[in-house]
N, C-alpha and C positions, 0 to 999 in steps of 0.2 A: 422321653427322648424319641421313641419310635412313633408317638402320636397314634397309638392303638389301644384297644381295651386290654385289661389284664388277661382275660382268656386268650385273646389273640397273641399277646406277648408270650404267654406260656407255650402256645402252639409254635410260634417262631423259634423259641429256644429249643423246644423238643426236636424240631426239624434240623436245627443247626447241630445239635448233639448227634443225631443219627448220621448226618453227612460227615462229621468229623470221625465218627466210629468207622464208617465205610472207607474213608480215605486211609485210615490207619491199617485196615484190613487189606486194602488193595496194594499196599507197599510193604511187603514182608521184609523184615530186617535180615541181613546176611548173618550167617553163623558167627558166633563170637570169635572163633579163631581167624576167620577171614577179616572181620572188623579190626582185630588186633594187628594183623599183618598189614592191612592197608593204612591204618592210622600210624603205625610205627614207620612205614615207608614215607608217609606224608610228613611226619615230624622230621625225619632225617632230611628230606628234600627242602622243607621249610627252613630248617636251621642252616643248611648249606646255601640257601638262596638259589637253589637249583630250579630255574624256571622250567626247563624241559622235563625234569623229574616230576614236578607238580602237574604239568600238563598231561603226562602219561597216566597219572592217578585220577584225573578228573574226567568225567563223562563230557563229551562235547557240548551237551545241553545242560550242564550243571547250573544250579542256582545257588547263589551266595546271599545269605540273609544276616544282617547284624542288628543287635539290639543295644543301643546306648541309653535308652530311656530318656533321651533329651538332656542327659547330664554329662555325657562324655562324647567325643567325636565318634561317629559311626556312619556307615553308608546310609543315606536316606532312602535309597531305592534298591531294589533287587539288582544283583549283578549276574548277568547271564553269560554262559559260554566258558569252556575250559581255559582257553588262552587268556581271556580277560580276567577271570577269577585268579589264575596263576599270577598274572602281572600285578594285580592288587595285593595278593598275598606276599609276594616278594617285596613290593614297596613298603607295605605295612611292617613286615619283618625287619626291614632295615631301619625304619623309624622307631619302632617300639623296642627292639633288641631285648627279648625276654632273658631273664637270668637262667630260667630253666623251663622245660616243658615236660609235664608228667602225663602219662597215660593212666587214667583212673576212671572208676565208675562214679558217676554223678547223677543222682536222680534216677537210678536204674539203667542209665545209658553209659556206654563207653565213651569217654571224652578226652580231649586234649586240654589240660589245665595249664595255662600260661601264668608264670610268676615273674614279678618284677618288683624290685625294691622291697622284698620281704612280704609281699601280699599277692593274692590271686587277682589278676586284672582281666582275665578272659577265660571263659569255658566254651570250648568248641565241640560240637557234635556233628556227625555226618550220617547221611543215609547212603548205604553202600549196596549196589546192585551189580551182580556179575563182576566183582572185583574193582569196580570204579565208583568214585564218589559222585552221586547224582544230586545231592543237596548238602550244603555246608552251612551250618548255623553257628554264629559267634555271639555270645552274650558278654558285653562289656559294661552293662548297667551295674553300677556299684551297689545299688539297693538289692539286686538279685544275687550279688556275689558276697555280700557282707557276712553271710553265715558260713562261708567256706574257709 
């Protein structure tokens, strides 16, 4: 696929792993108590359809990423900005109407787990810095959720 030799492909993979490791180190995760507080407030605002409440919890430069795996509807591009992400969240919340939203640990990360019709249909994680959500990730890909 890369049209390079095996040693060159190994070198590219090694460089990519180092870059990912550096990126993880440069974005330290907030303490667990802060993550719980912010995600609980986010859940409450989401359930209430409170646009202003969501905006207050989102960093002005927040990035929203979704993963539908090409199997279910999901945003095809990154969504940027607190107000825009909040608007999308409110709209999606009205359309999907989850039966319940749990705060749980999934894959070692604190997450919001959305349930509908007796099954998990979304797992959302967030990067939190200084009490604000700077990145919000939603997985709706059924293949990635089937084990939950």
